[in-house]
C-alpha positions in Angstrom: -27.7 7.9 -1.9 -25.4 10.8 -2.6 -23.6 8.9 -5.4 -24.1 7.9 -9.1 -23.2 4.6 -10.7 -20.0 4.9 -12.6 -20.2 1.4 -14.0 -21.5 -2.1 -13.2 -18.8 -4.6 -12.2 -20.8 -7.6 -13.5 -18.7 -9.2 -16.3 -16.0 -6.5 -15.9 -12.5 -7.8 -16.6 -9.7 -7.0 -14.2 -8.1 -4.6 -16.7 -11.4 -2.8 -17.2 -11.9 -2.6 -13.4 -8.5 -1.0 -13.1 -9.3 1.5 -15.8 -12.4 2.7 -13.9 -10.6 2.6 -10.6 -8.1 5.2 -12.0 -10.9 7.6 -12.8 -10.9 8.7 -9.1 -9.7 8.0 -5.6 -11.1 4.8 -4.1 -11.6 3.9 -0.5 -8.4 1.8 -0.2 -6.6 4.8 -1.7 -7.6 7.1 1.2 -4.9 6.0 3.6 -2.3 6.3 0.8 -3.3 9.9 0.0 -3.2 10.7 3.8 0.4 9.2 4.0 -0.4 6.6 6.6 -0.4 3.5 4.4 2.4 1.0 5.2 2.6 -0.5 1.8 2.2 2.3 -0.8 3.4 5.9 -0.9 1.4 8.9 -2.4 3.7 9.2 -5.3 3.4 5.5 -6.1 -0.4 6.0 -6.2 0.0 9.1 -8.3 2.1 7.2 -10.8 -0.7 4.6 -11.1 -3.5 7.1 -11.4 -1.6 9.0 -14.2 -0.9 5.8 -16.1 2.9 6.0 -15.6 3.1 2.8 -13.5 1.0 -0.4 -13.5 -1.2 -1.0 -10.4 0.4 -3.3 -7.8 -0.5 -6.9 -8.2 -2.7 -8.1 -5.3 -0.6 -10.1 -2.9 -1.6 -13.4 -1.3 -3.4 -11.8 1.6 -5.5 -9.6 -0.7 -6.3 -12.6 -2.9 -7.7 -14.6 0.0 -9.5 -11.5 1.3 -11.4 -11.3 -2.0 -12.0 -15.1 -2.0 -13.4 -15.1 1.5 -15.5 -11.9 1.1 -18.7 -13.8 0.4 -18.2 -16.0 3.5 -17.5 -13.0 5.8 -20.6 -11.3 4.4 -22.8 -14.3 4.9 -21.5 -15.0 8.4 -22.2 -11.4 9.4 -25.8 -11.7 8.1 -26.3 -14.9 10.0 -24.9 -13.7 13.4 -26.3 -10.1 13.3 -29.6 -11.1 11.5 -29.1 -8.2 9.1 -29.3 -8.9 5.4 -26.3 -7.5 3.4 -26.8 -6.7 -0.3 -23.8 -7.1 -2.5 -23.0 -4.0 -4.6 -21.8 -4.9 -8.1 -21.1 -1.3 -9.0 -18.4 1.3 -8.8 -20.0 4.5 -7.4 -19.0 8.1 -7.8 -19.8 11.0 -5.5 -22.2 13.5 -6.9 -20.7 16.4 -4.9 -17.1 15.3 -5.1 -16.6 13.5 -8.5 -12.9 12.6 -7.7 -14.2 10.2 -5.0 -15.3 6.7 -6.1 -16.3 3.6 -4.1 -16.4 -0.1 -4.8 -18.4 -1.3 -1.8 -18.5 -4.9 -0.5 -22.1 -4.4 0.4 -24.9 -2.3 2.0 -27.3 -3.2 4.7 -30.4 -1.8 6.4 -29.9 -1.7 10.2 -33.0 -1.2 12.4 -30.9 1.1 14.7 -28.7 3.0 12.3 -30.6 2.9 9.0 -28.7 2.3 5.7 -25.1 1.3 6.3 -22.1 0.5 4.3 -20.8 -3.0 4.8 -17.1 -3.9 4.5 -15.6 -7.4 4.8 -12.0 -8.0 5.9 -9.6 -10.8 6.7 -6.6 -10.4 9.0 -3.6 -12.5 10.1 -3.6 -13.8 13.7 -0.5 -11.7 14.2 -2.7 -8.6 13.7 -5.4 -9.7 16.2 -4.4 -6.9 18.6 -5.4 -4.3 16.0 -9.0 -5.5 16.3 -9.3 -5.7 20.1 -12.3 -4.1 21.8 -13.6 -1.3 19.6 -10.3 -0.9 17.7 -10.3 -0.9 13.9 -7.1 -0.4 11.9 -6.5 3.2 10.9 -6.4 2.5 7.1 -9.9 0.9 7.3 -11.3 3.8 9.3 -10.2 6.1 6.5 -11.6 3.7 3.9 -15.0 3.5 5.6 -15.3 7.3 6.1 -14.4 7.7 2.4 -17.3 5.4 1.6 -19.7 7.2 4.0 -18.8 10.5 2.2 -19.6 9.0 -1.2 -22.8 7.3 -0.2 -24.1 9.9 2.4 -24.8 7.1 4.9 -24.4 7.7 8.6 -22.5 4.5 9.5 -20.9 1.3 8.4 -20.4 -2.3 9.7 -17.0 -3.8 9.2 -16.7 -7.6 9.7 -13.4 -9.4 10.0 -12.2 -13.0 10.0 -9.0 -13.1 12.1 -6.5 -15.9 11.7 -9.1 -18.0 9.8 -11.0 -18.9 13.0 -12.1 -15.8 14.9 -15.0 -13.7 13.6 -15.8 -10.2 14.8 -17.6 -7.1 13.6 -17.8 -3.4 14.6 -20.1 -0.5 13.9 -18.3 2.7 12.7 -20.3 5.9 12.8 -19.9 8.7 10.4 -17.2 11.2 11.5 -17.5 14.6 9.8 -14.1 15.7 11.2 -12.3 12.8 9.4 -14.4 13.3 6.3 -13.4 17.0 6.1 -9.8 16.0 6.4 -10.2 13.4 3.7 -11.8 15.9 1.4 -8.9 18.3 1.8 -6.2 15.6 1.2 -8.0 13.8 -1.6 -9.0 17.0 -3.4 -5.4 18.2 -3.3 -4.1 14.8 -4.5 -6.5 14.7 -7.4 -5.3 18.1 -8.5 -1.8 16.6 -8.8 -3.3 13.8 -10.9 -5.1 16.2 -13.2 -2.2 18.6 -13.5 0.4 15.8 -14.0 2.5 17.2 -11.2 3.7 14.7 -8.6 2.9 15.2 -4.9 5.8 15.9 -2.6 8.8 13.6 -2.9 9.2 10.9 -0.3 11.5 8.1 0.6 9.7 5.3 -1.2 11.3 3.2 -3.9 8.6 4.3 -6.3 9.7 8.0 -5.8 13.4 7.0 -6.3 12.5 5.3 -9.6 10.5 8.3 -10.7 13.3 10.7 -10.1 15.8 8.4 -11.9 13.5 8.1 -14.9 13.1 11.9 -15.0 16.8 12.5 -15.1 18.5 9.4 -16.4 21.7 11.1 -17.6 23.9 13.9 -16.5 25.9 16.5 -18.5 29.5 15.6 -17.9 31.3 18.0 -15.5 28.3 20.3 -15.3 27.8 22.2 -12.1 24.9 24.0 -10.4 24.5 26.2 -7.4 21.9 24.5 -5.1 19.4 26.5 -3.1 20.0 27.1 0.6 17.4 24.3 1.5 20.0 21.8 0.2 22.2 22.6 3.3 19.6 21.0 5.6 19.0 18.1 3.2 22.7 17.3 3.1 22.8 17.3 6.9 19.7 15.0 7.0 21.4 12.6 4.5 24.7 12.4 6.4 22.9 11.9 9.8 20.6 9.3 8.4 23.4 7.5 6.7 25.4 7.3 9.9 22.3 6.1 11.9 21.5 3.5 9.2 25.0 2.1 9.5 24.7 1.8 13.2 21.3 0.2 13.0 22.7 -2.3 10.4 25.4 -3.2 12.9 22.8 -3.7 15.7 20.7 -5.8 13.4 23.6 -8.0 12.3 24.8 -8.4 15.9 21.3 -9.6 17.0 21.2 -12.0 14.0 24.7 -13.4 14.8 23.8 -14.1 18.4 20.5 -15.7 17.4 22.3 -17.9 14.9 24.7 -18.9 17.6 21.8 -19.9 19.8 20.2 -21.9 17.0 23.4 -23.9 16.2 22.4 -26.8 13.9 18.6 -26.3 14.5 16.5 -24.7 11.8 13.8 -23.1 14.0 13.9 -21.5 17.4 10.8 -20.4 19.3 10.2 -17.8 22.0 7.2 -16.4 23.8 7.1 -13.4 21.4 7.9 -15.1 18.0 10.3 -17.4 16.3 13.6 -17.5 14.4 14.3 -19.6 11.3 17.8 -20.3 9.8 17.1 -22.5 6.9 19.5 -24.0 4.4 18.8 -22.9 0.8 20.2 -24.6 -2.3 20.3 -22.5 -5.5 21.6 -23.1 -9.1 23.3 -19.8 -10.1 24.8 -19.0 -13.5 28.6 -18.6 -13.3 29.1 -15.6 -15.5 32.8 -15.4 -14.8 33.5 -19.1 -15.8 31.3 -18.6 -18.9 33.3 -15.6 -19.9 36.6 -17.6 -19.5 35.4 -20.6 -21.4 33.2 -18.9 -24.0 34.6 -15.5 -24.6 33.2 -15.0 -28.1 29.7 -15.9 -27.1 30.0 -13.8 -23.9 31.1 -10.8 -26.0 28.2 -11.2 -28.4 25.5 -11.1 -25.7 27.2 -8.5 -23.5 24.9 -5.5 -22.9 26.1 -2.1 -21.8 24.2 -0.5 -19.0 24.5 3.0 -17.4 23.3 4.6 -14.3 24.0 7.7 -12.2 26.0 7.3 -9.0 24.7 9.5 -6.2 27.2 10.7 -3.5 26.9 13.3 -0.7 29.9 14.9 1.0 29.6 17.4 3.7 32.1 20.2 3.9 34.4 20.1 7.0 
Protein backbone atom coordinates (compact mmCIF):
# COMPACT_ATOMS: atom_id res chain seq x y z
CA UNK A 1 0.00 0.00 0.00
CA UNK A 2 1.29 3.47 -0.94
CA UNK A 3 0.01 4.91 2.34
CA UNK A 4 0.94 5.17 5.99
CA UNK A 5 -1.42 5.00 8.97
CA UNK A 6 -2.13 8.48 10.30
CA UNK A 7 -4.17 7.16 13.23
CA UNK A 8 -6.40 4.32 14.32
CA UNK A 9 -10.09 5.21 14.50
CA UNK A 10 -10.84 2.64 17.22
CA UNK A 11 -12.06 4.55 20.28
CA UNK A 12 -11.57 7.85 18.49
CA UNK A 13 -14.13 10.50 19.48
CA UNK A 14 -15.93 12.49 16.81
CA UNK A 15 -14.00 15.65 17.74
CA UNK A 16 -10.69 13.78 17.54
CA UNK A 17 -11.72 12.30 14.19
CA UNK A 18 -12.46 15.81 12.86
CA UNK A 19 -9.06 16.99 14.09
CA UNK A 20 -7.26 14.30 12.08
CA UNK A 21 -9.56 14.87 9.13
CA UNK A 22 -8.41 18.49 8.96
CA UNK A 23 -4.81 17.34 8.58
CA UNK A 24 -5.37 16.73 4.89
CA UNK A 25 -7.86 16.40 2.05
CA UNK A 26 -10.16 13.39 2.37
CA UNK A 27 -12.02 11.45 -0.27
CA UNK A 28 -15.34 13.20 0.32
CA UNK A 29 -13.49 16.54 0.02
CA UNK A 30 -12.33 15.76 -3.52
CA UNK A 31 -15.53 16.86 -5.26
CA UNK A 32 -15.58 20.06 -3.16
CA UNK A 33 -12.02 20.93 -4.14
CA UNK A 34 -12.93 20.33 -7.79
CA UNK A 35 -15.95 22.63 -7.48
CA UNK A 36 -18.58 20.02 -8.40
CA UNK A 37 -20.10 19.35 -4.98
CA UNK A 38 -23.75 20.43 -4.69
CA UNK A 39 -23.67 20.95 -0.94
CA UNK A 40 -20.35 22.60 -0.10
CA UNK A 41 -18.13 25.21 -1.76
CA UNK A 42 -14.31 25.25 -1.86
CA UNK A 43 -14.13 28.29 0.41
CA UNK A 44 -16.42 26.61 2.95
CA UNK A 45 -14.05 23.63 3.01
CA UNK A 46 -11.09 26.00 3.31
CA UNK A 47 -12.70 27.66 6.33
CA UNK A 48 -13.11 24.23 7.94
CA UNK A 49 -9.57 23.09 7.18
CA UNK A 50 -8.09 26.33 8.56
CA UNK A 51 -10.17 26.10 11.74
CA UNK A 52 -12.18 29.24 11.01
CA UNK A 53 -15.49 27.42 10.75
CA UNK A 54 -16.80 24.23 12.37
CA UNK A 55 -17.33 21.23 10.12
CA UNK A 56 -20.88 20.78 8.87
CA UNK A 57 -23.04 18.56 11.02
CA UNK A 58 -23.91 15.33 9.23
CA UNK A 59 -27.48 15.42 7.96
CA UNK A 60 -30.10 12.70 8.24
CA UNK A 61 -29.01 11.02 5.00
CA UNK A 62 -25.36 10.91 6.10
CA UNK A 63 -26.37 9.58 9.51
CA UNK A 64 -28.27 6.64 8.03
CA UNK A 65 -25.51 6.07 5.51
CA UNK A 66 -23.10 5.53 8.39
CA UNK A 67 -25.56 3.38 10.33
CA UNK A 68 -26.20 1.12 7.33
CA UNK A 69 -22.55 0.87 6.25
CA UNK A 70 -22.01 -2.52 7.93
CA UNK A 71 -25.17 -3.92 6.33
CA UNK A 72 -24.11 -2.77 2.85
CA UNK A 73 -20.63 -4.23 3.39
CA UNK A 74 -22.00 -7.58 4.59
CA UNK A 75 -24.53 -7.79 1.74
CA UNK A 76 -21.85 -7.11 -0.86
CA UNK A 77 -19.69 -9.90 0.62
CA UNK A 78 -22.65 -12.29 0.58
CA UNK A 79 -23.69 -11.57 -3.01
CA UNK A 80 -20.24 -11.22 -4.55
CA UNK A 81 -18.56 -13.86 -2.37
CA UNK A 82 -15.69 -11.47 -1.69
CA UNK A 83 -14.64 -10.82 1.89
CA UNK A 84 -14.44 -7.14 2.82
CA UNK A 85 -12.13 -6.12 5.65
CA UNK A 86 -13.20 -3.04 7.57
CA UNK A 87 -10.45 -0.43 7.82
CA UNK A 88 -10.38 1.25 11.23
CA UNK A 89 -7.65 3.71 10.27
CA UNK A 90 -7.14 7.07 8.65
CA UNK A 91 -4.48 6.69 5.98
CA UNK A 92 -2.10 9.26 4.51
CA UNK A 93 -0.43 9.09 1.11
CA UNK A 94 3.35 8.64 1.30
CA UNK A 95 3.94 10.48 -1.96
CA UNK A 96 1.28 13.16 -1.48
CA UNK A 97 0.98 13.86 2.30
CA UNK A 98 -1.91 16.30 1.81
CA UNK A 99 -4.10 13.35 0.72
CA UNK A 100 -5.75 11.28 3.44
CA UNK A 101 -8.31 8.48 3.31
CA UNK A 102 -10.87 7.00 5.68
CA UNK A 103 -11.85 3.82 3.81
CA UNK A 104 -15.04 1.84 4.39
CA UNK A 105 -13.07 -1.30 3.63
CA UNK A 106 -10.66 -3.19 1.38
CA UNK A 107 -11.12 -6.52 -0.39
CA UNK A 108 -9.14 -9.02 -2.42
CA UNK A 109 -10.77 -9.70 -5.78
CA UNK A 110 -9.64 -12.76 -7.78
CA UNK A 111 -9.82 -10.70 -10.99
CA UNK A 112 -8.65 -7.23 -9.94
CA UNK A 113 -6.45 -7.91 -6.90
CA UNK A 114 -6.59 -5.59 -3.89
CA UNK A 115 -9.49 -3.17 -4.13
CA UNK A 116 -10.93 -0.29 -2.16
CA UNK A 117 -14.49 -0.88 -0.94
CA UNK A 118 -16.97 1.97 -0.55
CA UNK A 119 -20.50 1.62 0.89
CA UNK A 120 -23.27 4.07 -0.01
CA UNK A 121 -26.99 4.59 0.50
CA UNK A 122 -29.15 6.61 -1.87
CA UNK A 123 -32.68 7.96 -2.02
CA UNK A 124 -35.09 6.32 -4.47
CA UNK A 125 -35.28 9.73 -6.17
CA UNK A 126 -31.60 9.34 -7.12
CA UNK A 127 -31.96 5.84 -8.58
CA UNK A 128 -31.36 7.16 -12.12
CA UNK A 129 -27.84 8.26 -11.08
CA UNK A 130 -26.97 4.58 -10.55
CA UNK A 131 -28.51 3.08 -13.70
CA UNK A 132 -26.35 0.74 -15.78
CA UNK A 133 -22.69 1.50 -15.18
CA UNK A 134 -23.35 4.99 -13.82
CA UNK A 135 -21.82 6.19 -10.55
CA UNK A 136 -22.43 9.76 -9.28
CA UNK A 137 -19.58 12.11 -10.15
CA UNK A 138 -18.71 13.00 -6.55
CA UNK A 139 -18.24 9.30 -5.73
CA UNK A 140 -16.04 8.72 -8.78
CA UNK A 141 -13.75 11.50 -7.53
CA UNK A 142 -13.83 10.08 -4.00
CA UNK A 143 -12.86 6.62 -5.25
CA UNK A 144 -10.05 7.88 -7.50
CA UNK A 145 -8.73 9.87 -4.54
CA UNK A 146 -8.66 6.67 -2.47
CA UNK A 147 -6.96 4.75 -5.29
CA UNK A 148 -4.26 7.41 -5.42
CA UNK A 149 -3.70 7.16 -1.66
CA UNK A 150 -3.63 3.35 -1.56
CA UNK A 151 -2.02 2.64 -4.92
CA UNK A 152 -4.72 0.05 -5.72
CA UNK A 153 -5.94 -0.50 -9.27
CA UNK A 154 -9.67 -0.47 -8.63
CA UNK A 155 -12.57 -0.21 -6.23
CA UNK A 156 -15.98 -1.71 -5.60
CA UNK A 157 -18.78 0.63 -4.65
CA UNK A 158 -21.97 -0.93 -3.28
CA UNK A 159 -25.19 1.02 -2.81
CA UNK A 160 -28.56 0.48 -1.16
CA UNK A 161 -31.12 2.52 -3.10
CA UNK A 162 -34.42 3.52 -1.54
CA UNK A 163 -33.93 0.99 1.23
CA UNK A 164 -34.89 -1.96 -0.99
CA UNK A 165 -32.64 -2.12 -4.05
CA UNK A 166 -29.04 -3.29 -3.81
CA UNK A 167 -26.39 -2.79 -6.48
CA UNK A 168 -22.62 -2.63 -6.85
CA UNK A 169 -20.12 -1.45 -9.47
CA UNK A 170 -16.44 -1.95 -10.14
CA UNK A 171 -14.54 1.30 -10.78
CA UNK A 172 -11.05 0.94 -12.36
CA UNK A 173 -8.19 3.26 -11.59
CA UNK A 174 -8.18 6.29 -13.92
CA UNK A 175 -4.79 8.02 -14.14
CA UNK A 176 -6.25 10.98 -16.02
CA UNK A 177 -8.70 11.75 -13.20
CA UNK A 178 -6.01 11.16 -10.57
CA UNK A 179 -3.68 13.62 -12.33
CA UNK A 180 -6.46 16.20 -12.31
CA UNK A 181 -7.17 15.54 -8.61
CA UNK A 182 -3.51 15.98 -7.71
CA UNK A 183 -3.44 19.34 -9.46
CA UNK A 184 -6.57 20.66 -7.77
CA UNK A 185 -5.89 19.18 -4.34
CA UNK A 186 -2.26 20.31 -4.25
CA UNK A 187 -3.35 23.85 -5.15
CA UNK A 188 -6.11 23.82 -2.55
CA UNK A 189 -3.81 22.58 0.18
CA UNK A 190 -1.37 25.40 -0.58
CA UNK A 191 -4.25 27.80 0.15
CA UNK A 192 -4.80 26.02 3.48
CA UNK A 193 -1.13 26.17 4.44
CA UNK A 194 -0.74 29.81 3.38
CA UNK A 195 -4.01 30.90 5.02
CA UNK A 196 -5.11 32.46 1.74
CA UNK A 197 -8.66 31.62 0.60
CA UNK A 198 -9.32 30.06 -2.80
CA UNK A 199 -11.19 32.12 -5.38
CA UNK A 200 -14.36 33.76 -4.11
CA UNK A 201 -17.64 32.13 -5.14
CA UNK A 202 -21.37 32.62 -4.69
CA UNK A 203 -21.84 30.45 -1.60
CA UNK A 204 -23.26 31.67 1.71
CA UNK A 205 -20.01 30.63 3.38
CA UNK A 206 -18.05 32.92 1.07
CA UNK A 207 -20.47 35.79 1.72
CA UNK A 208 -20.08 35.34 5.48
CA UNK A 209 -16.30 35.21 5.12
CA UNK A 210 -16.18 38.54 3.26
CA UNK A 211 -18.56 40.13 5.79
CA UNK A 212 -16.39 38.98 8.68
CA UNK A 213 -13.26 40.28 6.96
CA UNK A 214 -14.73 43.75 6.54
CA UNK A 215 -17.48 44.21 9.16
CA UNK A 216 -17.38 48.03 9.17
CA UNK A 217 -16.87 50.82 6.67
CA UNK A 218 -15.14 54.18 7.06
CA UNK A 219 -17.96 56.75 6.73
CA UNK A 220 -18.01 58.62 3.39
CA UNK A 221 -14.74 56.97 2.28
CA UNK A 222 -14.36 56.36 -1.45
CA UNK A 223 -12.02 54.23 -3.59
CA UNK A 224 -11.36 53.92 -7.32
CA UNK A 225 -12.14 50.31 -8.28
CA UNK A 226 -10.10 48.40 -10.88
CA UNK A 227 -11.43 48.02 -14.44
CA UNK A 228 -12.50 44.44 -13.68
CA UNK A 229 -15.27 45.91 -11.51
CA UNK A 230 -17.02 47.15 -14.67
CA UNK A 231 -17.80 43.61 -15.80
CA UNK A 232 -18.72 42.56 -12.26
CA UNK A 233 -21.25 45.38 -11.98
CA UNK A 234 -22.78 44.32 -15.29
CA UNK A 235 -22.91 40.69 -14.10
CA UNK A 236 -24.62 41.75 -10.88
CA UNK A 237 -27.23 43.93 -12.61
CA UNK A 238 -28.00 41.23 -15.19
CA UNK A 239 -28.24 38.48 -12.57
CA UNK A 240 -30.44 40.66 -10.37
CA UNK A 241 -32.86 41.23 -13.23
CA UNK A 242 -32.90 37.51 -14.14
CA UNK A 243 -33.41 36.57 -10.49
CA UNK A 244 -36.48 38.82 -10.25
CA UNK A 245 -37.93 37.29 -13.41
CA UNK A 246 -37.28 33.76 -12.16
CA UNK A 247 -38.93 34.61 -8.82
CA UNK A 248 -42.02 35.79 -10.69
CA UNK A 249 -42.09 32.57 -12.77
CA UNK A 250 -41.72 30.49 -9.62
CA UNK A 251 -44.46 32.39 -7.80
CA UNK A 252 -46.79 32.13 -10.79
CA UNK A 253 -46.30 28.34 -10.92
CA UNK A 254 -46.88 28.13 -7.16
CA UNK A 255 -50.09 30.19 -7.36
CA UNK A 256 -51.50 28.02 -10.15
CA UNK A 257 -50.64 24.81 -8.27
CA UNK A 258 -52.28 26.16 -5.10
CA UNK A 259 -55.38 27.00 -7.14
CA UNK A 260 -55.44 23.38 -8.39
CA UNK A 261 -55.04 22.02 -4.84
CA UNK A 262 -57.85 24.10 -3.40
CA UNK A 263 -58.68 22.66 0.06
CA UNK A 264 -56.59 19.53 -0.50
CA UNK A 265 -53.21 19.24 1.21
CA UNK A 266 -51.39 16.99 -1.27
CA UNK A 267 -51.56 16.76 -5.04
CA UNK A 268 -49.80 14.04 -7.04
CA UNK A 269 -48.63 13.84 -10.64
CA UNK A 270 -46.65 11.35 -12.71
CA UNK A 271 -43.41 13.27 -12.02
CA UNK A 272 -43.81 14.28 -8.37
CA UNK A 273 -46.15 15.74 -5.82
CA UNK A 274 -47.22 19.10 -4.37
CA UNK A 275 -47.98 19.77 -0.72
CA UNK A 276 -49.70 22.85 0.74
CA UNK A 277 -49.91 22.15 4.44
CA UNK A 278 -51.33 24.34 7.17
CA UNK A 279 -48.77 25.23 9.86
CA UNK A 280 -49.56 26.69 13.29
CA UNK A 281 -46.83 28.67 15.02
CA UNK A 282 -46.53 30.53 18.31
CA UNK A 283 -44.59 33.72 17.58
CA UNK A 284 -43.40 36.36 19.99
CA UNK A 285 -45.23 39.65 19.40
CA UNK A 286 -42.35 42.10 19.83
CA UNK A 287 -44.45 45.13 18.89
CA UNK A 288 -47.14 44.38 21.49
CA UNK A 289 -44.47 43.65 24.11
CA UNK A 290 -42.83 47.03 23.43
CA UNK A 291 -46.19 48.79 23.82
CA UNK A 292 -47.16 47.04 27.06
CA UNK A 293 -43.70 46.66 28.66
CA UNK A 294 -41.62 49.60 27.36
CA UNK A 295 -39.15 49.63 30.28
CA UNK A 296 -38.35 45.93 30.06
CA UNK A 297 -38.15 46.16 26.26
CA UNK A 298 -35.66 49.02 26.52
CA UNK A 299 -33.53 47.09 29.04
CA UNK A 300 -33.10 44.08 26.76
CA UNK A 301 -32.87 45.91 23.46
CA UNK A 302 -29.60 45.14 21.68
CA UNK A 303 -28.08 47.33 18.99
CA UNK A 304 -26.92 45.58 15.83
CA UNK A 305 -25.12 46.87 12.78
CA UNK A 306 -24.43 45.63 9.28
CA UNK A 307 -23.25 46.95 5.91
CA UNK A 308 -25.90 47.42 3.22
CA UNK A 309 -24.60 46.48 -0.24
CA UNK A 310 -26.03 48.26 -3.29
CA UNK A 311 -25.02 48.36 -6.93
CA UNK A 312 -26.04 51.05 -9.39
CA UNK A 313 -24.98 51.03 -13.01
CA UNK A 314 -24.33 54.37 -14.68
CA UNK A 315 -26.72 55.37 -17.44
